[in-house]
Phi, psi and omega in degrees: 000139180278131178275165181300326180291341179268352178272148177263125174287121183279155185280024176217160180261155177267198179304141179062022177077011181284147181294149175248140181234153178240130175248111180203153174259004184247097180291349178256008179291167183304310183293323178295316179294320178299314179298317177301315181295317180293319177300317180298318178296315180298317180293321178295318178299317180297320179296317179294321178294321179298318178297315179297322180295318180300317179292316183294317181292336177284342181274108181297335182261021182300138180294129180301325179292319176296320177297319179295317178298318178297317178300318178298313180295321178296320178297319178295319179293321178297319176302315180295316181295321177296320178297319178297316180297316178297315181300311182292326175297318177295320179297319178295318180295318180295322179295317179297321179296321180293329182286335182285000000 
């Protein structure tokens, strides 16, 4: 039986916002590559939002509606980046366990 530490947390949520996991021994399989690509997109999006936030927050005349939208987008990006970090942390821990 596969333990939770051996499962990969996928970068998207399932029904009702519940986490989705992948059980595979093939890091080059279709689902693994798909998850890697989506994680890369999420991290890139977060980097672009951070750059936009720095510029927007420096603008004293920034539109309040734009600031609210930016805050919403930043919160979503932070959620995605945290999911990637948790997933990669679990993968590292599972890898270390296999080496022992």
